[in-house]
C-alpha positions as CSV (number, residue, x, y, z in Angstrom):
1,X,14.6,82.3,-15.0
2,X,15.0,83.8,-18.4
3,X,17.4,81.4,-20.0
4,X,17.0,79.4,-23.2
5,X,17.3,75.7,-22.8
6,X,20.1,73.8,-24.5
7,X,17.5,71.4,-26.0
8,X,15.9,74.4,-27.7
9,X,19.2,75.5,-29.1
10,X,20.1,72.0,-30.3
11,X,16.8,71.9,-32.3
12,X,17.8,75.1,-34.1
13,X,21.5,74.7,-34.7
14,X,21.3,75.4,-38.4
15,X,19.2,78.6,-38.0
16,X,21.6,79.8,-35.4
17,X,24.7,79.1,-37.6
18,X,26.3,76.8,-35.0
19,X,28.7,74.4,-36.8
20,X,29.0,71.7,-34.2
21,X,28.1,70.7,-30.7
22,X,31.5,71.8,-29.5
23,X,30.3,75.3,-28.8
24,X,27.5,73.9,-26.6
25,X,30.0,72.2,-24.3
26,X,32.3,75.1,-23.5
27,X,31.9,78.2,-21.3
28,X,32.8,81.4,-23.1
29,X,31.7,85.0,-23.2
30,X,30.9,87.2,-26.1
31,X,29.8,90.8,-26.0
32,X,27.3,91.7,-28.7
33,X,26.1,95.2,-29.5
34,X,22.5,93.9,-29.9
35,X,19.7,92.8,-27.7
36,X,20.4,89.1,-28.1
37,X,17.0,87.8,-27.0
38,X,15.2,90.1,-29.4
39,X,17.6,89.0,-32.2
40,X,16.9,85.3,-31.5
41,X,13.1,85.7,-30.9
42,X,12.3,84.8,-34.5
43,X,13.9,81.4,-34.3
44,X,11.1,79.5,-32.5
45,X,8.4,79.8,-29.8
46,X,10.8,78.8,-27.0
47,X,13.0,81.8,-27.7
48,X,10.0,84.1,-28.1
49,X,8.8,82.8,-24.7
50,X,12.2,83.6,-23.1
51,X,12.1,87.1,-24.6
52,X,8.6,87.8,-23.1
53,X,9.7,86.4,-19.7
54,X,12.8,88.5,-19.6
55,X,11.1,91.7,-20.7
56,X,8.0,91.5,-18.5
57,X,7.5,94.6,-16.3
58,X,9.5,94.5,-13.0
59,X,8.8,98.1,-11.8
60,X,5.3,99.6,-11.9
61,X,5.1,103.4,-12.0
62,X,1.7,104.8,-10.9
63,X,0.7,108.4,-11.6
64,X,-2.4,110.7,-11.8
65,X,-2.4,114.2,-13.2
66,X,0.2,116.2,-15.3
67,X,2.7,116.9,-12.5
68,X,2.7,113.3,-11.4
69,X,3.0,112.0,-15.0
70,X,5.9,114.3,-15.8
71,X,7.7,113.1,-12.7
72,X,7.0,109.4,-13.4
73,X,8.3,109.7,-17.0
74,X,11.4,111.5,-15.9
75,X,12.1,108.9,-13.2
76,X,11.6,106.1,-15.7
77,X,14.4,107.4,-17.8
78,X,16.7,107.8,-14.8
79,X,15.8,104.3,-13.6
80,X,16.4,102.6,-16.9
81,X,19.8,104.3,-17.4
82,X,20.9,103.8,-13.8
83,X,19.9,100.2,-13.4
84,X,20.5,99.0,-17.0
85,X,16.9,97.9,-17.4
86,X,15.1,97.5,-20.7
87,X,12.3,99.9,-21.5
88,X,9.7,97.1,-21.2
89,X,10.8,96.3,-17.7
90,X,9.6,99.6,-16.3
91,X,5.8,100.1,-16.8
92,X,4.1,103.4,-17.0
93,X,0.7,103.6,-18.7
94,X,1.5,106.9,-20.5
95,X,4.1,105.2,-22.7
96,X,3.9,101.4,-22.2
97,X,0.4,101.0,-23.7
98,X,0.3,101.2,-27.5
99,X,-2.6,102.3,-29.7
100,X,-5.1,99.4,-30.1
101,X,-3.8,97.6,-27.0
102,X,-6.2,96.3,-24.4
103,X,-5.2,98.9,-21.8
104,X,-6.8,97.2,-18.9
105,X,-5.2,93.8,-19.7
106,X,-1.8,95.6,-20.0
107,X,-2.2,97.3,-16.6
108,X,-3.3,94.0,-15.0
109,X,-0.4,92.1,-16.4
110,X,2.1,94.8,-15.3
111,X,0.6,94.9,-11.8
112,X,0.8,91.1,-11.6
113,X,4.5,90.8,-12.7
114,X,5.9,93.9,-10.9
115,X,8.4,93.3,-8.1
116,X,8.1,96.9,-6.9
117,X,5.6,99.7,-7.2
118,X,6.4,103.4,-7.2
119,X,3.4,105.8,-6.7
120,X,4.1,109.5,-7.6
121,X,2.1,111.6,-5.2
122,X,1.4,115.4,-5.5
123,X,-0.9,117.7,-3.6
124,X,-3.4,117.4,-6.5
125,X,-3.7,113.7,-6.8
126,X,-3.3,112.2,-3.3
127,X,-7.0,111.5,-3.0
128,X,-7.6,110.5,-6.6
129,X,-9.4,107.1,-6.8
130,X,-7.3,105.6,-9.6
131,X,-4.0,106.3,-7.9
132,X,-5.2,104.8,-4.7
133,X,-6.7,101.9,-6.6
134,X,-3.4,100.9,-8.2
135,X,-1.6,101.5,-4.9
136,X,-4.1,99.2,-3.2
137,X,-3.6,96.4,-5.7
138,X,0.2,96.7,-5.4
139,X,0.0,96.7,-1.6
140,X,-2.3,93.6,-1.6
141,X,0.1,91.8,-3.9
142,X,3.2,92.5,-1.8
143,X,1.5,92.0,1.6
144,X,3.7,92.4,4.6
145,X,6.8,92.3,2.5
146,X,6.0,95.8,1.3
147,X,7.5,97.0,-1.9
148,X,5.2,99.9,-2.4
149,X,7.0,103.3,-2.3
150,X,5.1,106.6,-2.5
151,X,7.3,109.4,-4.0
152,X,7.0,113.2,-4.0
153,X,9.1,116.3,-4.3
154,X,10.4,118.9,-1.8
155,X,7.8,121.3,-3.1
156,X,4.8,118.9,-3.2
157,X,5.2,116.7,-0.1
158,X,4.5,119.5,2.4
159,X,1.1,120.1,0.6
160,X,-0.1,116.5,0.6
161,X,-3.1,115.9,2.8
162,X,-1.9,114.0,5.9
163,X,-5.1,111.9,5.9
164,X,-4.4,110.2,2.5
165,X,-4.1,106.4,2.9
166,X,-0.7,106.6,1.2
167,X,0.8,108.5,4.2
168,X,0.9,105.2,6.1
169,X,3.8,104.2,3.9
170,X,7.3,105.7,4.2
171,X,7.6,108.3,1.5
172,X,10.6,109.2,-0.6
173,X,9.8,112.9,0.1
174,X,12.4,114.7,-2.0
175,X,13.1,112.9,-5.2
176,X,14.3,116.2,-6.7
177,X,17.2,116.0,-4.2
178,X,20.1,113.8,-5.3
179,X,20.5,111.9,-2.1
180,X,16.9,110.9,-1.9
181,X,16.7,109.9,-5.5
182,X,19.8,107.8,-5.2
183,X,18.5,106.1,-2.1
184,X,15.2,105.3,-3.9
185,X,17.2,103.8,-6.8
186,X,19.2,101.7,-4.4
187,X,16.1,100.4,-2.7
188,X,14.7,99.4,-6.1
189,X,18.0,97.8,-7.1
190,X,18.0,95.8,-3.9
191,X,14.5,94.5,-4.7
192,X,15.6,93.5,-8.2
193,X,19.0,92.0,-7.1
194,X,21.0,94.5,-9.2
195,X,24.7,95.3,-8.3
196,X,24.7,98.6,-6.3
197,X,28.2,99.4,-7.6
198,X,26.8,99.5,-11.2
199,X,24.0,101.7,-10.0
200,X,26.3,104.2,-8.3
201,X,28.4,104.8,-11.4
202,X,25.4,105.1,-13.8
203,X,23.3,107.3,-11.4
204,X,26.0,109.9,-11.2
205,X,26.2,110.1,-15.0
206,X,22.4,110.5,-15.3
207,X,21.4,112.6,-12.3
208,X,21.8,116.1,-13.8
209,X,19.6,115.3,-16.8
210,X,16.9,114.0,-14.5
211,X,17.1,117.0,-12.2
212,X,16.7,119.4,-15.1
213,X,13.8,117.4,-16.5
214,X,11.8,118.0,-13.4
215,X,11.6,121.7,-14.1
216,X,11.6,122.4,-10.3
217,X,12.8,125.8,-9.0
218,X,16.1,125.1,-7.1
219,X,17.9,127.2,-4.5
220,X,20.2,129.0,-6.9
221,X,17.2,130.3,-8.8
222,X,15.5,131.4,-5.6
223,X,18.6,133.2,-4.5
224,X,18.8,134.9,-7.9
225,X,15.2,136.1,-7.7
226,X,16.0,137.5,-4.2
227,X,19.0,139.4,-5.6
228,X,16.9,140.8,-8.4
229,X,14.3,141.9,-6.0
230,X,16.9,143.6,-3.8
231,X,18.4,145.4,-6.8
232,X,15.0,146.6,-7.9
233,X,14.5,148.1,-4.4
234,X,18.0,149.6,-4.2
235,X,17.7,151.3,-7.5
236,X,20.3,151.5,-10.3
237,X,22.1,154.6,-8.8
238,X,22.9,153.0,-5.5
239,X,26.3,151.7,-4.4
240,X,24.7,148.3,-3.5
241,X,23.5,147.9,-7.1
242,X,26.9,148.7,-8.5
243,X,28.6,146.2,-6.1
244,X,26.2,143.5,-7.0
245,X,26.5,144.2,-10.7
246,X,30.3,143.7,-10.5
247,X,30.1,140.6,-8.2
248,X,31.2,142.4,-5.0
249,X,29.7,141.0,-1.8
250,X,27.3,143.4,-0.2
């Protein structure tokens, strides 16, 4: 789908530094520490076309409001690192539209080329017109073969209005929990035909950074706050305070 035709390579043998046609008739692998398509894009229009095709958005991230935007941006980093995607293959309007770009055309193009849509829903934005508009376009594009996934967190999902149209779709309800986030990445990998074994290795390496970026109060912090509250009630002179201070169970 994103390959460069042999005929286009043959026309540019000198520019590519190929000495003979021998290299074009053998199968061999080479690992380059560069983005090969980007490096070859200057050669001619065919290579530039292959680059644009390869780097078109495959995942569309929809958001509305600050909480949703922060969540979407954090997930984009996790997704790129876990699935080995290029930045350009995961679209989010906050960072994928440059100054001077036709923002509406960028969004239309991304919606058109996306293979899966992720909608980041919070209690504040579930009824926002723009969020539901983008979700509606994605749902119409995918039809019955639904690839539209609403996403929320353990703290936001219980507060989302049950009447929102997005509740008809199965949510990823706790993206701040490792198992739910991994399952979401696996679902996306399946839509994009990406090896799940690669995902499993990379996800583990990137999970902690993602979790921290969400700035969500976790259970350890809640328990710590409870302990502080207890100590404040017990008072510094109490036996319970001294036991807690020295790490003795009480």
